[in-house]
N, C-alpha and C positions, 0 to 999 in steps of 0.2 A: 389729490383725490384722483383715483384711476378713472379713465373714461372707458366707454364701451369699446372704442377702437383707438389704437395708437396710430398716428399719422406721421408720414415722413416729412411733411411740410405743414407745421402748425398754422402758418399764415393762411393756408388754403382750407383749413378745417371748417371755417365759417360756423362757429357755434353761436347760438342765440345769446345776445347780450343779457347778462344776469342769470344765465343758466348754470354757471360754474363749470362750463365745459361738458355738460351732460346732455344737452339737447342741441341738435344741429339747427342752423338758421332755417326758419320755416315761414310759410306764407301766413300762418295764423298767429305768429308772434308768441307761440307757447314757450315758456321757460322751464316748466316743471316736467321732469322725466315721466312721472306717473301719469300726468295729463297727456303727454305725447304718446306714451305706450297705449293708453286707452283709445286715443284717436286713431292711431295706426291699426289697432285691432279691429275697430269698427269699419274702417275703410277696407281692410283686408277681407272681412266677411262680405262686404258689398262687392268687392272685385271678384271674389270667389263665386258668388252667386251669378254675377254677370258672365263670367267665363264659362260656367257650367251651362248656362243657357245659350251661349253663342259659339262655343267650340264644338265642332262636330266630331263624331266618333272616327271619321275618316280624315281628319285634319293632320297634315304633316307640318309640324312646327318648324319655324325658321328663327334665326336670331332676331329678326324684326318683331316676331311675335313675343319674344321674351321682353323686349323693350316696351311693347304695347301693353303687356300685362303689368309691368312695373308702373307705367304711366297711368293705367286705369286705376291701380291701387293708390299711388301716392301723388298723383297729378295735382290734387288740391291741397297737398301738404308741403311739398318741396318744389321749387322752381326747376330743379334739375331732374325730376322724375322721368325715367325712361331714357336718360342720356348716360352714356358711359362715363365713369368717374374720371377726374383729372388729377387725383392725388393718389399716392401710394399708401396702402393701409395694411395693417397686420393686427393680429389678435392673439393675446397670450403668448407672445414671442414667435408666432408663426406669420410669415409674410405671404400675402396673396400675390397674384400676378401683378407685375408692374403696369401702371396705368397706360403707358405708351403702347403696350403690347395687346391691350384688350380688343381693339377692332379686329386684329389678325386672329387672335385666339377665339373670338366669337365666330368668325368665319369658319375656322377649323372645327369648332364645336358643332356648328350647323351641319357640316359635311360628314364629320366622323361620329356624331352621336344622334342628333335630331333626325337626319335623313335616313339613318339606319333603324332607329328605335321608335320612330313615330310615322304613321299612327300606330299606337301600341295595341295591336290587336292579335297578339300571340295567344295560341290556345294552351301552350305549356306554361305552367306557373313559374318554372325555373327561368324560362326566357323572359317572362314579365319582370321577375326580380332582377335579372341581369340588366334589362333595359332601364329600370328605375335606378339601380345602383350606379351604372355608368354615367347616365345623364346627370344625376344628382351630384355625384362626386365632381365631375368636370365643371359643372356650372358654379358650384360653391368655390372650387379652387380658382376659377377665373375671377369670381367676386366682381362682376362688371359694374356694379352700382355703388354709390356712396353709402347706402343704407338699405336694409331689407333683403339681402341676398339669400340668406338661409330660408326665410319665410317664402320668398319667391320660388326658390328651388322646391320647397315642399308643395307649393301651389301647382307647379308644373308636374310634379310627381303625382299629385292628386288627379289632375286632368288626364294624365297618361293612364293612371289606374282605372279611371272611369271609361276610357276608350277600351280597356281590356275587360270591361264588364264587372269590375270590382266596385264595392261601395266607396264612399268618401273615406280616405285614409285617416286613421287615428294615430297621431304622432304623440299622444299624451304620455306614452310610456317612456319617452326619451327624457329622463330626468335622473338626477343623482349620478350613480356610477354609470348608468346607461348613457348619460349625456357625455361623460368622459369617453366611453366606448365609441360614441358617434363621432366626436372630434378626432379620435385616433383613426377611425375609418376614413374620414375625409383626408387626413394626412397620408394614409396608406395609398390613396388614389394618386398621389404625386408620382409613385413608381408604377402606376397602372395595376396596382394590386387592389382589385375591387371585392375580394372575398369578404373583408370585414364589413363593407357597406352592404353587400348581399345579405349578410347575417342580420344587419340592422333592419333592412326592408322585409326580410323573412319574418322577423318579430313584429314589425308594424302590421304586416298583412294578417298575421295570425291573430293579433289583438283586434284588428278591424273586423275580422270574420267572426270572432268570438263575441263581439259586442261588448 
């Protein structure tokens, strides 16, 4: 049975006993994927609400903030929440950054993306879309944590969008073929081609503003 992630070292995957390799070892002892998905969704909503209330419009994000957001979200679910992963992972035949490189890559991410694009208070929408596309691509490609990287990247994008004066971003349109387009946009970011991800965020913002 395929798992959500393929790991390079199965001994380090630490799946919950009895979960058939579908649920990572967790503090609640949950073994059913549907139950874990529900818990993670509730905790993400709580973390989003917390971040909206505590992150100012003038905040310049750092790598440590990304870790703090992850810990705020999953700290009561996984013992390793907020800590960089120690295993190599891939998804659908695509390999993310090697675990040994993550600390260095996150330092570079802070300097080359977060320091440039946050606080995200650009008046031009094209610049806002560029900021969201670049930071989102780079964070997902690094995939710094064992779980929740895509959702965390969407949370960061949402906080940046709020800094820019936009409403809460609506990512619900990314499904079906558009989900395939999204993954293709992430992979295009490997070559610093952010045009596909800019198109993704253009559509997200358009859907958000249309309600």
